[in-house]
N, C-alpha and C positions, 0 to 999 in steps of 0.2 A: 490425674485427669489430663493433665495437659502432655505428660508424656505419649499421650497413645495417639496424639495428634503428627500429620504427617510432617517430617522434616525438611528443613528448608533444603537438604540435599536430594530429598524423594520428591519434593514439588520441582525442584530444577530436572530431576531425572522424566519425570512427567513432559514439562515443558519440551525438553529434547524432543522424544518422543513424537509430538505434536508438531512441532517445527518440519522434523524429520519426513513425515507423513504430508503433511500439508503445504513444501513448498521449498521444492530440491535447490531452486535458487538461493533463498535465502538462508537456507542449511549449509550450503555451503559458501556465502558469503562470511556467515556470521561466524565459520572457523577460525577466520582471521583477525578477530576481538581477541585482546588480552580475556585471562580468562576470567575476572571478573566480570568485563563488559557485555562477555560472551554469552555468562548466565543469566543478567538481566536480560537482554536483547531476548533470550528462549523465554524467559517470565512474562514479557510483555508480548510476545507475540502470542506465547499459549491462548492471555486472555482476549489478543482482537481477533486470531483465531474462532474463541469461542462464541464471541459476542456476534460475527458473521455467520457461524452455522446455524446459531441458536433464530438470527433472524433468518437463514434462508433456508431453513431445513436440511443444512448439509451433513459433510461429514468430512471434517476439514478441508472445505472448499468444491468438495465432489459432488456427484448427482445432485444439483441442486433444482429444487421444486419451489411451485409454490405455495403457502401456507394461510390458511385459513384463519386463524390466531394473532398474524403479525404485531399487530400496535400490543396486544397484551405481553407478548414475548419480548416487544422492547420495552416495555416499560417492568418487567420484572427484570429483564437484565439491568436498568437503570438503577433500581432497586439493592440489588447485590451488589454493583458497583461502589454502588457509596457507602455499602456499611464496609466492603472490602478498604476503600479508601479511608475510612473512620476507622484503620484497624483491628476489622472484627476476624476472627475466624471464619469463616466462611464453609467451608465443610467441601467446597466444589475445588478442585484443585487449579483450574483456570482463575478463577475469581482470589483466590490464596497468592497464586501468585502474582499477580495486580496488587494485592495486598503487600507482599514483600517489595519488589521493585519501587511502588510507590512511596515505600518508606525510608528505603533505601536512599532513592534519588531525591526527593523532594518534588515528585512527579507533581504538576499543576491541576488539580480537578476538571479544569475548566477543558483543559484537556481531552481529559476523558470523555466529556460530557459533548465535545465536539465532533467526537467520533462516535455517539451513542446517535447524536443528531443524524448521521448519515443511515444508520440502521432506522431509523425514523422515516426517512423520506423514503425508504424503500416500502416501510409498510403501511406508507400512504400511496403507494401506487405512482410514486412521484415521477413524472420526465422532465427533461432540458425543454426549455423551448428555447432558448438563446446560446451562444458560445457563454457568454458569462454564466448564466443555469450552468451548464456543463462545468465550469471550473469551480461554481461553488460546491456542487457535488461531490467533485473529485479533491476537493481540501476534506471534505468531513469521511470520507471515505478512507481518504490513503494521504491527502497531504498534511494532515494534523498526525497521523500517526511517524510519518519525517520531522516532525517537530517534536513527539515523545520520545521518540531512536535518538534525536539530537540531546535531550536531557538524560538520557542513559548513559551518553557518550563522554558525558560530563559537561555538556555548554551549558551554561545560568541559563535559568527561563526569562530572566531577563535580558539575554543576548538578544533579541529583536534580529538583527541583523544577520546572524548565525541561522536564526529557527528560519527565518525568509529562505533562505537556501536551503537548506532541510526539508522544509514545506514543498520546495522548487520539485525536488527527487522524487516526493510523495507524488505530487501533480503527474510528474514524468514516468511513473510507473504507472498508476492507473489508465492516463489516456494510453499506454501500451496494450494493459487488458482489456480496454475497452475494445479496442481494434480488435484484439484478436479473439473477445468471446462475443461478439456480433450477434454470429448465428445460435450460440449456447443461449447466451439472455432473450434472443428472440422466442427459444422454442418453451424458456420459461415467462414469454410473456412481458419482458421489458424490454427497452431499447433507450440507448442514451446516446444517440446521435439527436443531439438539438432540431426542436421539428421545424425552426428556419432552416437547418441544414437540409433535409431532407422536402419542404417544399421546393426551395432552389432547384433540390434534382430530381425535381416533378416524381418525387417515391410516395406512394400513398401512406398514410400512418398504419403501420402492423404489416404491410409487404413487401418490407424491405429485404427479405432474403427469398424470395422469390426470384429464380432464374433471371429474368428477365430484365430483373434490376440491380443483378449482380454489380456488372462493371460499374454501376454508379455508387453500389454501395464501397466497392473499392477503391474511389476517389475520394469518398470520405476518409474512409482508414488511413488512406496516405496522408491525408489533412491532420488526422489524430497525431500519424507520428510526425508528422513535421511539428505539430505544437511540441508534442513529448520531445524531440530535439532541441528546442530553444528552452524548457523546463530543466531539460539534463544539464544544458551547458550552463546554465545558471548558477545550479545546483554543483556542478564542479569546484568554483569558484569556495562554495562554502568549507571546501575540505583542510583550507589552512587553517580552521581554526578546532583541527582536530588531531589527534595523536597519532604518529604513523600508521599504527595498526587501524586505528579507525577507518582512516581516511584510507587503507587499502582496504577494508573490509565495502567500506559506501562504493570506491571507483570501481571495484569489482562486481557490485551489486547493479550500480549503475549501465558497465560495460552488458552483462549479460541482459538486462532489461532493455538497454538499447537496440542489441541483434532483436530480440523478439520484435520490438515496434520497425524494425527496418523488415525484417523478414515477412511480417504480413502486406508490407506496401511492397514490397517486389513482387510477392505474390500473385498480386492483382484481384480478380473475380476467384481464384482460386484458395485463397488463404484459409475458407474456411473449411475445406474438404477434409484435413486433419487437424489436429491442433498444434498449433506454433508452439516448437521448444527450442532447446539451446542443448548438444550433446554433451556428457563429460569432457571429450578432447575440447570443444568449444568451450567450455567455463574455464578448464586447465589455461587456454590458451589466455582468457582474458583478466583470469586473475593476473598473469605474468604480466598482462598489458598494465593492469592495473598498481601492481608493484612500482614498474617504470612510473607510473604516473603521479603515484604519491611519493616518490622518494624527487621528482622533479615539481611538484606543485608551487611552492615556493619561488622558483625559478622566474617564471614566468608574470608580466605585469598585472595586477590588481586591474578588472576589469568590474566596474560599477554596475550592480544591479538593473537591468534595462526599466526604463519607467514603465515602456508601455507593457510589460507582463505584469497577469493577473497577480493583486497580493493579496494573501491572509486575511480574512478579518482580524482585528485589535480586540 
């Protein structure tokens, strides 16, 4: 009976297809890992991507639209996730991918559930009121993925200092995504700009993408990019705890997403006319720069994590 089940190699191959379709940036960065870490990164991505798609009615992060049964979708996702973490064969490639990577790395159950809590926030049509609310959301949908990726790269689940830095990178990525996707989110009936920020700019709720308000939204997008840069700078310090190849991959991803945030900020109120991306040539340049940074990461003085930077929940 077991012989008919998909092999690990088959599930890894499916996971590789998922990351290639869902994120060119992450797919590129993942190639810099050693083989074992690379495959586990693909497996983790496949589960994260599938959960996100289930929650948002997407296909590999594309064509997002509102769904009528979001709470039920999230509840079903949690059931399948628990079964996978218990070692059960699910028969769904993405959840079997989680089963494999959790068994191979000792992935803490709480991290998987912290991510699902982020999808639950979206299912409840939750929107942030304060900047702290924004950071809490970013943790649940991306910062925790940084923690999970650190475990995939061999960081102990008990190494809170390194996991904090890994979380910082996920936070930076999500803040960049929010800045880039303000228009797309608005068309799906969502807004991740804190309501206090909108009130500060005198932007009525739900009207942030009207032409008259675009320059003000651009100011908030620059604020998001600045916050992302602070988290990214902190995250770079954490690469000291990683192998060279893992540090190279992480720093490459940081370069790519940092560039996205910078482009959004620089484009002003034109940032949402076309989706902001990085070209193949830019990615190659970022990878070279990251290689140099990975080689030199132990030479720079250690900078303590800023006490003013938002910290993930314990």
